[in-house]
VEXDREN-2710 file (C-alpha; in Angstrom, 1 decimal):
% VEXDREN-2710
k/r/px/py/pz
1/MET/-128.4/43.4/36.0
2/ASN/-131.3/41.2/34.9
3/ALA/-131.8/39.5/31.6
4/THR/-134.1/42.2/30.3
5/ASN/-131.6/44.9/30.8
6/LEU/-128.8/42.8/29.3
7/SER/-130.8/42.0/26.2
8/LEU/-131.9/45.7/25.8
9/SER/-128.3/46.8/26.3
10/LEU/-127.1/44.4/23.6
11/THR/-129.9/45.6/21.3
12/ILE/-128.8/49.2/21.8
13/GLY/-125.2/48.3/21.1
14/VAL/-126.1/46.5/17.9
15/LEU/-128.3/49.4/16.7
16/TYR/-125.5/51.9/17.4
17/ALA/-122.9/49.6/15.7
18/CYS/-125.0/49.0/12.6
19/GLY/-126.0/52.7/12.4
20/SER/-122.4/53.8/12.7
21/TYR/-121.3/51.4/9.9
22/LEU/-124.1/52.6/7.6
23/ILE/-123.3/56.3/8.2
24/LEU/-119.8/55.7/7.0
25/GLN/-121.0/54.3/3.6
26/ARG/-120.8/56.1/0.3
27/ALA/-124.4/55.8/-0.7
28/LEU/-126.6/58.5/0.8
29/LEU/-129.6/56.2/1.3
30/ARG/-127.4/54.0/3.5
31/VAL/-126.4/57.1/5.5
32/VAL/-130.1/57.9/6.1
33/LEU/-130.8/54.3/7.2
34/GLY/-127.8/54.5/9.6
35/PHE/-129.2/57.7/11.0
36/ILE/-132.5/56.0/11.6
37/LEU/-130.9/53.1/13.4
38/ILE/-128.9/55.4/15.7
39/GLY/-132.1/57.3/16.4
40/HIS/-133.9/54.0/17.4
41/GLY/-130.9/53.1/19.6
42/ALA/-131.1/56.5/21.3
43/ASN/-134.8/56.1/22.0
44/LEU/-134.2/52.7/23.6
45/LEU/-131.4/54.1/25.6
46/LEU/-133.6/56.9/27.0
47/LEU/-136.4/54.4/27.9
48/MET/-133.9/52.1/29.6
49/ALA/-132.4/55.0/31.6
50/GLY/-135.9/55.6/33.0
51/GLY/-135.7/52.4/35.1
52/GLU/-138.5/50.0/35.8
53/ALA/-142.1/51.1/35.3
54/GLY/-144.0/52.0/38.4
55/PRO/-147.6/53.1/39.0
56/VAL/-149.0/56.2/37.2
57/PRO/-148.2/59.4/39.1
58/HIS/-151.4/61.0/40.4
59/THR/-152.5/62.5/43.7
60/GLY/-153.0/59.2/45.5
61/THR/-149.6/57.7/44.7
62/PRO/-146.7/58.2/47.2
63/ALA/-143.8/60.1/45.7
64/GLY/-141.2/57.3/45.9
65/GLU/-143.4/54.7/44.1
66/ALA/-144.5/56.7/41.1
67/SER/-142.7/56.3/37.8
68/ASP/-140.7/59.1/36.4
69/PRO/-142.3/60.6/33.2
70/LEU/-139.2/62.5/32.1
71/PRO/-137.5/59.7/30.2
72/GLN/-140.7/59.0/28.3
73/ALA/-141.1/62.7/27.5
74/MET/-137.5/62.8/26.2
75/ALA/-138.0/59.6/24.1
76/ILE/-141.1/61.0/22.4
77/THR/-139.3/64.2/21.7
78/ALA/-136.4/62.2/20.2
79/VAL/-138.9/60.3/18.1
80/VAL/-140.3/63.6/16.7
81/ILE/-136.9/65.0/16.0
82/THR/-135.7/61.8/14.3
83/PHE/-138.8/61.8/12.2
84/GLY/-138.3/65.4/11.0
85/THR/-134.6/64.9/10.3
86/THR/-135.3/61.7/8.5
87/ALA/-137.9/63.4/6.3
88/LEU/-135.4/66.1/5.4
89/LEU/-132.6/63.7/4.7
90/LEU/-134.9/61.5/2.4
91/GLY/-135.9/64.7/0.5
92/LEU/-132.2/65.5/0.0
93/VAL/-131.4/62.0/-1.2
94/TYR/-134.4/62.1/-3.6
95/ARG/-133.1/65.4/-5.0
96/ALA/-129.6/64.0/-5.4
97/ILE/-131.0/61.0/-7.3
98/VAL/-133.1/63.3/-9.5
99/LEU/-130.1/65.6/-10.3
100/HIS/-127.3/63.1/-10.6
101/GLY/-129.0/59.8/-11.4
102/ASP/-127.6/58.0/-8.3
103/ASP/-127.1/58.6/-4.6
104/LEU/-123.3/58.3/-4.3
105/HIS/-121.5/61.0/-2.4
106/ALA/-120.1/63.4/-5.0
107/SER/-116.9/64.6/-3.2
108/ASP/-115.4/61.1/-3.1
109/PRO/-112.8/60.8/-5.8
110/ARG/-113.8/57.2/-6.4
111/SER/-117.2/58.4/-7.5
112/THR/-115.8/59.4/-10.9
113/LEU/-114.8/55.8/-11.6
114/PRO/-117.2/53.7/-13.6
115/HIS/-119.6/51.6/-11.6
116/LYS/-119.4/47.8/-11.7
117/GLY/-121.1/46.4/-14.8
118/GLU/-120.9/49.8/-16.5
119/PRO/-118.9/49.8/-19.8
120/LYS/-115.7/51.8/-19.7
END
């Protein structure tokens, strides 16, 4: 394992850890940010799984030397899916803020308690 793979693996781990932490938060906007971080981590994981870059596959390149385009295709598909899901989640968070005035998860029993700084 070279230094590039090690640093990329650590970056993926940090993105997954921060994303998982944010998804478990009470505020819906933090959940969306956690989903975005996990999506970025998944994209990096797909690109790292593709291995080192080789020459462009065309008719003159031997089959063993050409780079595999499948991980890049999977990564761009993941980018599009993450973008669409993020747009949907941001729309839902915006609607929750418009209807309720904040983005706290409503099914949490602690949500009925007064917020910090709010008079009782």
